[in-house]
C-alpha positions as CSV (number, residue, x, y, z in Angstrom):
1,M,33.3,-11.7,12.0
2,S,33.5,-8.9,9.5
3,W,36.3,-6.3,9.4
4,T,36.2,-3.7,12.1
5,R,35.0,-0.2,11.3
6,R,38.6,1.0,11.6
7,E,39.8,-1.7,9.1
8,L,37.0,-0.7,6.7
9,L,37.8,2.9,6.9
10,A,41.5,2.2,6.5
11,L,40.6,0.5,3.2
12,G,38.7,3.6,2.1
13,G,35.3,1.9,2.6
14,A,32.6,2.5,5.0
15,A,30.7,0.6,7.7
16,L,27.1,-0.4,7.5
17,G,25.0,2.3,6.1
18,G,27.9,4.7,5.4
19,A,28.7,6.6,2.2
20,A,30.3,4.5,-0.5
21,L,33.0,6.9,-1.7
22,P,34.8,9.9,-0.3
23,T,33.7,13.2,-1.6
24,A,37.2,13.9,-2.9
25,A,37.0,10.9,-5.2
26,R,33.8,12.2,-6.7
27,A,35.6,15.5,-7.6
28,Q,38.4,13.9,-9.6
29,T,38.5,14.3,-13.4
30,P,37.2,11.2,-15.2
31,K,39.6,9.2,-17.3
32,R,38.5,7.6,-20.5
33,G,39.5,4.1,-21.6
34,G,40.6,0.8,-20.0
35,T,39.0,-2.6,-19.5
36,A,36.9,-3.5,-16.4
37,S,36.8,-7.2,-15.5
38,V,33.7,-8.6,-13.8
39,R,32.4,-12.0,-12.9
40,I,29.1,-12.6,-14.7
41,Y,26.6,-15.3,-15.4
42,D,25.7,-17.3,-18.5
43,P,22.1,-16.3,-19.5
44,P,19.7,-19.1,-20.3
45,H,18.9,-16.8,-23.3
46,F,18.6,-13.0,-23.9
47,D,14.9,-12.3,-24.2
48,H,14.1,-10.8,-20.8
49,M,10.3,-10.9,-21.6
50,L,10.4,-14.7,-22.0
51,I,12.2,-15.7,-18.9
52,I,12.6,-14.7,-15.2
53,S,16.4,-14.8,-14.9
54,F,18.8,-12.5,-13.1
55,K,21.4,-13.8,-15.5
56,T,19.7,-12.3,-18.5
57,N,18.8,-9.1,-16.6
58,I,22.4,-8.4,-15.6
59,A,23.7,-8.9,-19.2
60,L,21.1,-6.5,-20.6
61,S,21.9,-3.8,-17.9
62,F,25.0,-3.1,-20.0
63,T,23.3,-2.9,-23.4
64,H,19.8,-1.6,-23.0
65,S,18.0,1.5,-21.8
66,R,14.7,2.1,-20.1
67,L,12.3,5.0,-20.1
68,V,13.3,6.0,-16.6
69,K,15.9,4.5,-14.3
70,H,17.3,4.5,-10.8
71,K,20.1,7.0,-10.1
72,T,23.5,5.5,-9.4
73,G,26.7,6.7,-8.0
74,P,28.3,7.7,-4.6
75,G,25.4,10.0,-3.7
76,V,22.9,7.2,-3.6
77,A,22.6,5.2,-0.3
78,P,22.3,1.5,-0.7
79,G,18.6,0.5,-0.4
80,T,17.2,3.7,-1.8
81,F,16.2,4.1,-5.5
82,P,15.6,7.7,-6.6
83,L,14.3,8.0,-10.1
84,E,15.7,9.9,-13.1
85,G,15.1,10.0,-16.8
86,D,16.8,7.5,-19.1
87,L,15.3,7.6,-22.6
88,A,12.7,10.0,-21.2
89,E,14.1,13.5,-20.9
90,S,11.1,14.5,-18.9
91,W,7.6,13.4,-18.0
92,T,4.4,14.8,-16.6
93,Q,1.3,13.2,-15.0
94,P,-1.8,15.2,-15.9
95,N,-4.0,13.0,-13.8
96,D,-3.8,9.8,-11.7
97,T,-4.0,7.5,-14.8
98,T,-2.1,9.4,-17.5
99,Y,1.7,9.8,-18.0
100,V,3.3,11.8,-20.9
101,F,7.0,11.1,-21.6
102,K,9.2,13.4,-23.7
103,L,12.0,11.4,-25.3
104,R,15.5,12.5,-25.8
105,R,16.2,13.4,-29.4
106,G,19.0,11.8,-31.3
107,V,19.1,8.5,-29.3
108,K,20.6,5.9,-31.6
109,W,20.3,2.1,-31.6
110,H,23.5,0.2,-31.6
111,H,25.0,0.2,-35.1
112,K,24.2,-3.4,-35.9
113,P,21.7,-5.0,-38.3
114,P,18.8,-4.9,-38.6
115,V,18.5,-1.5,-36.9
116,N,21.9,-0.2,-38.1
117,G,22.1,2.8,-35.8
118,R,18.7,4.4,-36.6
119,E,17.1,6.9,-34.2
120,L,14.9,5.6,-31.4
121,T,11.4,6.9,-31.6
122,A,8.2,6.9,-29.6
123,E,7.0,3.9,-31.7
124,D,9.9,1.8,-30.3
125,V,8.7,2.6,-26.7
126,K,5.1,1.8,-27.7
127,Y,6.1,-1.5,-29.2
128,T,8.2,-2.5,-26.2
129,L,5.5,-1.7,-23.6
130,E,2.8,-3.5,-25.7
131,R,5.0,-6.5,-26.3
132,F,5.8,-6.7,-22.6
133,V,2.1,-7.1,-21.6
134,T,1.0,-9.3,-24.6
135,V,3.9,-11.6,-25.5
136,K,3.0,-15.2,-24.4
137,G,5.2,-16.4,-21.5
138,N,6.1,-13.2,-19.8
139,S,5.7,-13.9,-16.1
140,N,6.6,-10.2,-15.3
141,A,3.6,-8.9,-17.4
142,Y,1.7,-8.2,-14.2
143,M,4.1,-5.3,-13.5
144,L,2.3,-3.3,-16.3
145,R,-1.1,-4.9,-16.1
146,P,-2.8,-1.6,-15.1
147,M,-1.7,-0.2,-18.5
148,E,-4.6,0.3,-20.8
149,R,-3.2,2.2,-23.8
150,V,0.1,3.4,-25.2
151,E,0.2,6.1,-27.8
152,A,3.0,7.6,-29.9
153,V,1.7,11.1,-29.9
154,D,4.5,12.2,-32.1
155,R,8.1,11.1,-32.9
156,Y,9.3,12.0,-29.4
157,T,6.2,11.9,-27.2
158,V,4.7,8.8,-25.6
159,K,1.4,8.9,-23.7
160,V,0.5,6.0,-21.4
161,T,-3.1,5.7,-20.1
162,L,-3.7,3.3,-17.2
163,K,-6.9,1.5,-16.4
164,E,-6.7,2.6,-12.8
165,P,-4.3,4.6,-10.5
166,F,-1.0,2.8,-10.0
167,A,1.3,4.6,-7.7
168,W,4.3,2.4,-8.6
169,F,4.1,2.8,-12.3
170,L,7.3,4.8,-12.7
171,D,9.1,2.4,-10.4
172,M,8.0,-0.5,-12.7
173,L,9.3,1.3,-15.7
174,A,12.7,1.8,-14.0
175,S,13.1,-1.8,-13.0
176,P,16.3,-3.2,-14.4
177,M,14.7,-6.7,-14.4
178,A,11.8,-5.8,-16.7
179,I,11.3,-3.0,-19.1
180,A,14.4,-2.8,-21.3
181,V,13.4,-1.0,-24.5
182,V,13.8,-3.2,-27.6
183,A,13.5,-2.8,-31.4
184,K,10.7,-4.4,-33.4
185,E,13.0,-5.2,-36.3
186,C,15.0,-7.5,-34.0
187,V,12.0,-9.5,-33.1
188,D,10.9,-9.6,-36.7
189,K,14.3,-10.9,-37.9
190,F,15.0,-13.4,-35.1
191,G,11.5,-14.4,-34.1
192,D,12.3,-13.4,-30.5
193,L,15.2,-11.9,-28.7
194,K,16.8,-15.1,-27.3
195,K,19.9,-15.1,-29.5
196,A,23.0,-13.1,-28.7
197,E,22.7,-11.5,-32.2
198,A,19.4,-9.9,-31.0
199,V,21.1,-8.1,-28.1
200,I,20.8,-4.7,-29.7
201,G,19.8,-1.7,-27.5
202,T,20.6,1.9,-26.9
203,G,22.6,1.4,-23.8
204,P,26.2,2.4,-22.9
205,W,27.8,-0.8,-24.1
206,M,27.3,-3.1,-27.0
207,L,27.6,-6.9,-26.8
208,D,30.9,-7.6,-28.7
209,S,31.1,-11.4,-28.1
210,Y,29.4,-14.2,-26.3
211,K,30.9,-17.5,-25.6
212,P,28.4,-19.8,-23.9
213,N,29.5,-20.8,-20.4
214,Q,32.7,-18.8,-20.9
215,S,32.3,-15.1,-21.3
216,L,30.4,-12.0,-22.4
217,T,32.4,-9.0,-23.6
218,F,30.9,-5.5,-23.9
219,V,32.5,-2.6,-25.8
220,R,31.8,1.1,-25.5
221,N,28.8,2.4,-27.5
222,P,30.4,5.4,-29.3
223,N,27.0,6.9,-30.0
224,Y,25.6,6.6,-26.5
225,F,23.2,9.5,-25.8
226,L,24.8,10.8,-22.7
227,P,27.9,12.8,-23.8
228,G,31.2,11.4,-22.8
229,L,29.8,8.2,-21.3
230,P,30.6,5.5,-20.6
231,H,34.2,6.2,-19.6
232,I,35.3,2.6,-19.7
233,D,36.0,1.2,-23.1
234,R,35.5,-2.5,-22.5
235,V,33.9,-4.8,-19.9
236,E,35.1,-8.3,-19.8
237,G,32.6,-10.6,-18.1
238,S,33.8,-14.0,-17.2
239,V,31.3,-16.8,-16.5
240,D,32.4,-18.3,-13.3
241,E,29.7,-20.1,-11.4
242,D,31.9,-22.1,-9.1
243,T,32.1,-20.5,-5.6
244,S,35.8,-21.4,-4.9
245,S,36.9,-20.4,-8.3
246,R,35.3,-17.0,-8.3
247,L,36.4,-16.1,-4.8
248,A,40.0,-17.1,-5.6
249,S,39.8,-15.1,-8.8
250,F,38.7,-12.0,-7.0
251,T,41.3,-12.4,-4.3
252,T,44.1,-12.5,-6.9
253,G,42.8,-9.4,-8.7
254,K,41.0,-10.9,-11.7
255,Y,37.8,-9.0,-11.1
256,D,37.3,-5.3,-10.3
257,I,34.1,-5.9,-8.5
258,G,33.4,-8.7,-5.9
259,V,30.4,-10.1,-7.7
260,E,29.5,-13.0,-5.6
261,T,25.7,-12.4,-5.4
262,V,23.4,-11.3,-8.2
263,A,23.5,-7.7,-7.1
264,G,27.3,-7.4,-7.4
265,N,28.1,-8.0,-3.7
266,I,29.7,-10.7,-1.6
267,N,27.7,-12.6,1.0
268,K,29.0,-12.7,4.6
269,V,30.0,-16.4,4.5
270,D,32.2,-16.0,1.5
271,W,33.6,-12.7,2.7
272,V,34.8,-14.3,5.9
273,Q,36.7,-16.8,3.8
274,I,38.7,-14.3,1.8
275,K,38.9,-11.1,3.9
276,D,42.2,-11.9,5.5
277,A,43.8,-12.7,2.1
278,L,42.4,-9.5,0.6
279,K,44.0,-7.4,3.3
280,Q,47.3,-8.7,2.1
281,K,46.8,-8.9,-1.6
282,R,44.4,-6.1,-2.4
283,P,44.9,-3.4,0.2
284,G,43.4,-0.7,-2.0
285,L,39.9,-2.2,-2.0
286,K,36.8,-0.2,-1.2
287,V,34.3,-1.9,1.2
288,V,30.8,-1.1,2.3
289,E,28.2,-3.3,4.1
290,F,24.4,-3.2,3.9
291,P,21.4,-5.6,4.2
292,G,20.5,-7.7,1.2
293,N,17.1,-7.7,-0.4
294,V,17.1,-11.4,-1.5
295,M,14.4,-13.0,0.6
296,S,14.2,-16.8,0.6
297,H,11.1,-18.5,1.7
298,V,9.2,-21.8,1.9
299,S,6.1,-21.5,-0.3
300,M,3.4,-24.1,-0.1
301,R,0.0,-25.1,-1.7
302,T,-2.2,-23.1,0.6
303,D,-5.1,-24.1,-1.6
304,Q,-4.7,-27.7,-0.4
305,K,-4.5,-29.6,2.9
306,P,-2.5,-29.5,5.2
307,F,-1.3,-26.0,4.2
308,S,-4.8,-24.5,3.9
309,D,-5.0,-24.5,7.7
310,V,-3.4,-21.4,9.1
311,R,-2.3,-23.3,12.2
312,V,-0.2,-25.6,10.1
313,R,1.5,-22.6,8.4
314,Q,2.1,-20.9,11.8
315,A,3.6,-24.1,13.2
316,M,6.0,-24.3,10.2
317,S,7.1,-20.8,10.9
318,L,7.6,-21.5,14.6
319,A,9.6,-24.6,13.8
320,V,12.3,-22.6,11.9
321,D,15.1,-21.3,14.1
322,R,15.8,-18.1,12.2
323,Q,18.6,-16.9,14.6
324,G,20.1,-20.4,14.3
325,L,20.1,-20.0,10.5
326,I,21.8,-16.6,10.8
327,D,24.5,-18.1,13.1
328,A,25.0,-21.3,11.2
329,V,25.0,-20.1,7.5
330,L,25.3,-16.3,7.6
331,E,28.2,-15.9,10.0
332,G,25.9,-14.3,12.5
333,A,25.0,-11.4,10.2
334,G,21.5,-11.4,8.9
335,V,18.0,-9.8,9.2
336,F,14.5,-11.1,8.8
337,N,11.1,-9.5,8.2
338,A,7.6,-10.6,7.4
339,A,7.1,-9.8,3.7
340,V,9.2,-6.8,2.8
341,P,13.0,-7.2,3.2
342,A,14.7,-5.0,5.7
343,A,17.0,-3.7,2.9
344,L,14.0,-1.6,1.7
345,K,14.3,0.4,4.9
346,E,11.7,3.0,3.8
347,W,9.0,0.3,3.7
348,A,9.9,-2.7,5.8
349,L,8.3,-3.2,9.2
350,P,10.6,-4.7,11.8
351,V,9.4,-7.9,13.4
352,A,9.1,-6.2,16.8
353,Q,6.4,-4.0,15.3
354,L,4.3,-6.8,13.7
355,G,1.9,-7.0,16.6
356,E,0.2,-10.3,17.2
357,G,2.0,-11.9,14.2
358,A,5.5,-11.2,15.7
359,R,5.3,-14.3,17.8
360,Y,5.3,-16.6,14.8
361,F,8.9,-15.5,14.0
362,K,10.1,-17.0,17.3
363,H,11.6,-20.4,17.5
364,D,9.1,-22.5,19.5
365,P,9.0,-26.2,18.6
366,A,6.6,-27.0,21.5
367,E,4.1,-24.5,20.3
368,A,4.5,-25.7,16.7
369,R,3.7,-29.2,17.8
370,R,0.7,-28.0,19.7
371,L,-0.7,-26.1,16.7
372,L,-0.1,-29.1,14.4
373,A,-2.0,-31.3,16.9
374,A,-4.9,-28.8,17.1
375,A,-5.0,-28.8,13.3
376,G,-5.3,-32.6,13.3
377,Y,-1.7,-33.5,12.6
378,A,-0.5,-34.7,16.0
379,N,1.7,-37.2,14.2
380,G,2.9,-34.6,11.6
381,F,2.8,-35.2,7.9
382,T,5.1,-35.9,4.9
383,A,5.8,-33.5,2.1
384,S,8.3,-32.6,-0.7
385,I,10.2,-29.4,-1.2
386,C,11.1,-28.4,-4.8
387,F,14.6,-26.9,-4.8
388,T,17.5,-25.8,-6.9
389,T,20.9,-24.8,-5.6
390,Y,21.5,-21.6,-7.5
391,G,25.2,-22.6,-7.1
392,S,25.0,-21.4,-3.5
393,T,26.4,-23.4,-0.6
394,V,24.6,-21.0,1.7
395,L,21.3,-22.0,0.2
396,I,22.1,-25.7,0.3
397,D,23.1,-25.5,4.0
398,S,20.0,-23.4,4.9
399,A,17.7,-26.0,3.1
400,Q,19.2,-28.8,5.2
401,L,18.6,-26.9,8.4
402,I,15.0,-26.1,7.5
403,L,14.4,-29.8,6.8
404,K,15.8,-30.6,10.3
405,S,13.6,-27.9,11.9
406,F,10.5,-29.4,10.2
407,K,11.5,-32.9,11.2
408,D,11.9,-31.8,14.9
409,V,8.1,-31.0,15.0
410,G,7.0,-34.0,13.0
411,I,7.0,-32.7,9.4
412,S,9.0,-35.2,7.3
413,A,10.0,-33.3,4.2
414,T,12.4,-34.3,1.4
415,L,14.2,-32.1,-1.2
416,E,13.3,-32.7,-4.8
417,Q,16.2,-31.0,-6.6
418,K,15.8,-29.6,-10.1
419,E,18.2,-28.0,-12.6
420,Y,17.9,-24.2,-12.5
421,G,16.1,-23.7,-15.7
422,A,13.6,-26.4,-14.9
423,Y,13.0,-25.0,-11.4
424,I,12.4,-21.5,-12.8
425,A,9.9,-22.8,-15.4
426,T,7.9,-24.8,-12.8
427,C,8.3,-24.4,-9.1
428,F,9.3,-20.7,-9.1
429,N,6.0,-20.0,-10.8
430,G,3.9,-22.1,-8.4
431,N,3.9,-25.3,-10.3
432,F,4.8,-27.8,-7.6
433,P,2.8,-30.5,-5.6
434,S,3.6,-29.6,-2.0
435,M,6.3,-27.0,-1.1
436,T,9.2,-25.2,-2.7
437,Y,12.2,-23.3,-1.1
438,G,14.5,-20.7,-2.6
439,P,15.3,-17.1,-3.0
440,Q,12.8,-14.7,-4.6
441,T,13.5,-12.0,-7.1
442,P,15.2,-9.1,-5.3
443,F,12.9,-6.3,-6.2
444,L,13.6,-2.7,-5.4
445,E,10.2,-1.6,-4.2
446,P,7.6,-3.3,-1.9
447,D,4.8,-3.7,-4.4
448,N,6.5,-6.6,-6.2
449,F,7.2,-8.3,-3.0
450,L,3.6,-8.0,-2.0
451,F,1.2,-7.8,-5.0
452,A,3.1,-10.3,-7.1
453,Q,3.4,-12.9,-4.3
454,Y,0.0,-12.5,-2.6
455,Y,-2.6,-11.3,-5.1
456,P,-4.8,-14.1,-6.5
457,E,-3.9,-15.5,-9.9
458,E,-0.6,-13.7,-10.2
459,P,2.2,-15.9,-11.7
460,K,4.5,-15.4,-8.7
461,N,1.8,-16.2,-6.2
462,Q,3.7,-19.4,-5.4
463,S,1.6,-20.3,-2.4
464,H,-1.7,-20.1,-4.4
465,I,-3.2,-17.5,-2.0
466,H,-6.8,-16.4,-2.4
467,D,-7.3,-14.0,0.5
468,P,-9.8,-11.2,-0.1
469,V,-8.6,-9.2,2.9
470,V,-5.0,-9.0,1.7
471,A,-6.2,-8.5,-1.9
472,D,-8.1,-5.4,-0.9
473,M,-5.2,-3.9,0.9
474,L,-2.9,-4.6,-2.0
475,V,-5.1,-2.7,-4.4
476,R,-5.6,0.2,-2.0
477,Q,-1.8,0.7,-1.6
478,R,-1.4,0.8,-5.4
479,R,-4.0,3.5,-5.6
480,T,-2.5,5.7,-2.9
481,F,-0.2,8.4,-4.2
482,D,0.5,10.0,-0.8
483,V,3.7,8.2,0.2
484,A,3.0,8.4,4.0
485,K,-0.5,7.0,3.6
486,R,0.8,4.3,1.3
487,R,3.5,3.3,3.8
488,D,0.8,3.0,6.5
489,I,-1.2,0.5,4.3
490,I,2.0,-1.5,3.5
491,H,2.8,-1.7,7.2
492,E,-0.8,-2.9,7.8
493,I,-0.3,-5.6,5.1
494,Q,2.8,-6.8,6.8
495,R,1.1,-7.1,10.2
496,Y,-1.7,-9.1,8.6
497,L,0.6,-11.4,6.6
498,A,2.7,-12.1,9.7
499,K,-0.4,-13.8,11.3
500,Q,-1.3,-15.7,8.1
501,Q,2.2,-17.1,7.3
502,Y,1.4,-17.8,3.7
503,Y,5.2,-18.1,3.2
504,V,7.7,-19.1,5.8
505,Q,10.3,-16.3,5.5
506,V,13.9,-17.0,6.4
507,P,16.7,-14.4,7.1
508,S,18.3,-12.2,4.4
509,A,22.1,-11.8,4.4
510,I,24.2,-8.8,5.1
511,Y,26.1,-8.0,1.9
512,T,29.7,-6.8,1.8
513,S,30.3,-4.8,-1.4
514,V,33.9,-4.7,-2.5
515,W,35.5,-3.1,-5.5
516,D,39.0,-2.1,-6.7
517,G,40.3,1.2,-5.6
518,A,41.2,2.0,-9.2
519,L,37.5,2.0,-10.1
520,K,36.4,5.5,-9.4
521,N,32.9,7.1,-9.1
522,Y,31.4,3.6,-8.5
523,A,29.0,2.8,-5.7
524,P,27.1,-0.4,-4.9
525,N,23.4,-0.9,-4.5
526,L,20.9,-3.7,-4.6
527,G,19.5,-5.0,-7.8
528,Y,20.7,-6.2,-11.2
529,D,21.8,-2.9,-12.7
530,I,25.5,-3.6,-12.7
531,G,25.9,-2.0,-16.1
532,G,24.1,1.1,-14.9
533,R,26.4,1.4,-11.9
534,L,29.5,1.2,-14.2
535,T,28.3,3.7,-16.8
536,A,29.7,6.8,-15.1
537,A,32.6,5.0,-13.4
538,W,36.2,5.1,-14.7
539,L,39.5,3.3,-14.2
540,D,42.5,5.2,-12.7
541,R,45.3,2.8,-13.4
């Protein structure tokens, strides 16, 4: 059970889909100063172009800027991501393949060597975009693959020419998990950006100290380009990756934000454990609930037997009891979709509207066994599932239930557990012999959930899919600027993929976002941009 709507409102929060903060709070006069405390993660390293890691992305959300960004604050409903300028003061699109960005003047790099507070210029943006697509080892490079040329027209103007129309180009630039603008001097000095000393950006805070496996501390950037921001002087980030410890710490008031998940929210299972204690110990909390965009799935080598047979994949999907998973590990609160998470409500197609493919999301072991027999596997088969825990008991429990579901229809699968870094470097990028199971990057638009995971040869195409039908649709939606027509194509893609079952999707959680009542002008959303959501917030205590 979650709190009732009456209880949520009594705490100053809102029920599912409601506004995050009262209008009156937004009208208050901001206060300068204070220290915000958050639970954070220890990054494998700090070069976001050389690793796919939410731990790195979250840290850089405090220190770095992008050309454009997603709006934050109480006026933005969770699950929506309107765009606004960040380093770009404005931009134009003369035609389908050309973008011209006018940069803010007077933007300064953090006052640290080797940049020493110099002004950011168009050359910095050009260098960043070019490094993003050319540096060896960037698994996110596909996000800007349509880019053909970047020009620094003058000191404050950047022109980007694409090879082909790409309707999601601005969304890619705004992604807090990809295009943080960096300085060439830092790469030249350190060889890459992995070291903490290389964390130098133009963002609202500067990295003041880093203690591996202990803490990251950020201090206010006095030369931040948005006047008066940030309001908060210091952000203390404690590395706390033990579930019991971080929940206890939040309950006792150590953290201002209930950062249990990577997006800065608490999943339902952990919320149930602490909600009664919070009512007593932290009655001033703000609370809001909304669907999460972390989709976990079983991926498989569809380029090899037995997974090359669509009947085997359909049987695997029918074997999984999704409602049982919701009841057992998500406290009865979860949602599931075909390929785009329900959290992206403007783009996701509900299962009931998937047409013929909707039936493969039902739990039907008998039909699963029939399909396996028809595919030549009447006695089932054995397989392995590459896995890492992410420090999540929910993920561990769901993996065990999936193993049981497969066993019930004759598929004998075993977990092959890896350390997180090893898992990301191999299985997450499709390097596994049989299957893998785990959460996928929680993107903020549908193209990354679709193109990255289903287009041939893409690094995140974990299931090794080579399907010309879906490939054609993926390209068509990218070239369609009319939003309504693009949505129609994306819905068509979801209906097609529901029949193919290239991935066995499992339910996404409902998030409970909780923050201290003293933290004003803050509002939750999906994604890694915790620093961005704190930039205009302030502490009233």
